[in-house]
VOGU-3710 file (C-alpha; in Angstrom, 3 decimals, decimal comma):
1> mskealkhyr> 16,080/5,648/-17,039  18,979/3,314/-17,837  18,375/-0,226/-19,066  19,565/-1,587/-15,724  17,274/0,725/-13,760  14,354/-0,175/-16,017  15,055/-3,879/-15,436  14,930/-3,366/-11,653  11,807/-1,221/-11,925  9,985/-3,867/-13,970
11> rfikackclf> 10,996/-6,670/-11,601  9,749/-4,636/-8,645  6,412/-3,890/-10,315  6,070/-7,575/-11,256  6,673/-8,562/-7,605  3,992/-6,086/-6,497  1,525/-7,457/-9,059  2,108/-10,976/-7,763  1,950/-9,967/-4,121  -1,099/-7,689/-4,317
21> rndkvaldaa> -3,070/-9,644/-6,902  -6,821/-9,033/-6,507  -6,181/-5,996/-4,272  -6,342/-2,976/-6,559  -5,943/-0,438/-3,745  -2,748/-2,036/-2,401  -1,358/-2,621/-5,902  -2,000/0,978/-6,965  -0,392/2,286/-3,765  2,642/0,045/-4,273
31> kvrvraefrk> 3,039/1,176/-7,892  2,864/4,830/-6,864  5,508/4,282/-4,178  7,851/2,307/-6,441  7,507/4,860/-9,240  8,230/7,722/-6,810  11,340/6,010/-5,421  12,752/5,337/-8,876  11,970/8,886/-10,043  13,621/10,294/-6,931
41> nkdvtdteql> 16,883/8,667/-8,030  16,562/9,199/-11,804  19,428/11,684/-11,974  21,956/9,525/-10,114  24,978/8,877/-12,337  27,637/7,817/-9,850  28,424/4,154/-10,571  28,902/3,198/-6,923  25,701/4,901/-5,840  23,777/3,208/-8,688
51> knlfiyseqt> 25,218/-0,154/-7,657  24,029/0,424/-4,085  20,566/1,471/-5,275  20,273/-1,670/-7,423  21,361/-3,857/-4,501  18,786/-2,135/-2,286  16,127/-2,667/-4,949  16,948/-6,395/-5,183  16,948/-6,808/-1,406  13,639/-4,992/-1,008
61> erylrqnvvq> 12,002/-6,957/-3,816  13,229/-10,232/-2,282  11,936/-9,185/1,145  8,492/-8,445/-0,294  8,330/-11,742/-2,166  9,502/-13,800/0,811  7,984/-12,071/3,832  4,798/-10,235/2,889  1,568/-12,179/2,443  -1,922/-11,168/1,461
71> atlvgentyr> -4,762/-12,063/3,830  -8,478/-11,874/3,130  -11,189/-11,792/5,782  -13,426/-14,844/5,196  -15,381/-14,931/8,450  -15,492/-13,452/11,891  -11,853/-13,385/13,071  -10,904/-15,743/10,231  -8,526/-14,899/7,413  -7,351/-16,786/4,361
81> vrltsdtvle> -3,671/-16,175/3,739  -2,372/-16,492/0,205  1,145/-17,899/0,203  3,303/-18,077/-2,900  6,193/-20,341/-3,829  8,504/-17,499/-2,732  6,999/-17,181/0,765  9,490/-18,177/3,441  7,951/-19,944/6,418  9,946/-19,972/9,619
91> knaplpgdrh> 9,223/-21,086/13,133  8,146/-18,156/15,277  10,280/-17,174/18,221  8,613/-17,756/21,611  6,946/-14,727/23,130  8,272/-13,341/26,421  6,565/-15,126/29,287  5,420/-18,002/27,073  5,084/-20,987/29,389  5,105/-23,501/26,550
101> psssgcg> 7,658/-22,300/23,993  7,591/-25,629/22,148  3,824/-25,527/21,520  2,513/-24,346/18,180  0,074/-21,909/19,791  -2,793/-23,416/17,807  -4,758/-24,750/20,721
//
C-alpha cells in the first residue's frame, strides 16, 4: 500500500473509531468493510484512478463524520444520540402532507 493510500486508510479507520466508539460490533464491521475496500484496490497504479479513489475516500469519510450518529436505547422508545463536533445539523425538510411545515414536530 502506498504512503498516500495508507494515510487515507488510517484516517478512515480513525473516523470509524470515533463514530462507533463503545459499539464493538459496528466498529468491527466497519473495519472489515474498509479493509476489504482498500484491499480490493491495492493493485491500482493508474494515477488518475488513484486520485479518484482518494477523493472518494475523503468524501466518504467526511460523510460518515458529518451525517452518521450513534444512538443508544435508554428507555422505551427513547434514544440518546451521541453527536460529535463534526456532526452537521440541518433543518429537516417538511414531509409530504405536513399541515404545519414550520413546526418542529416535537409536540
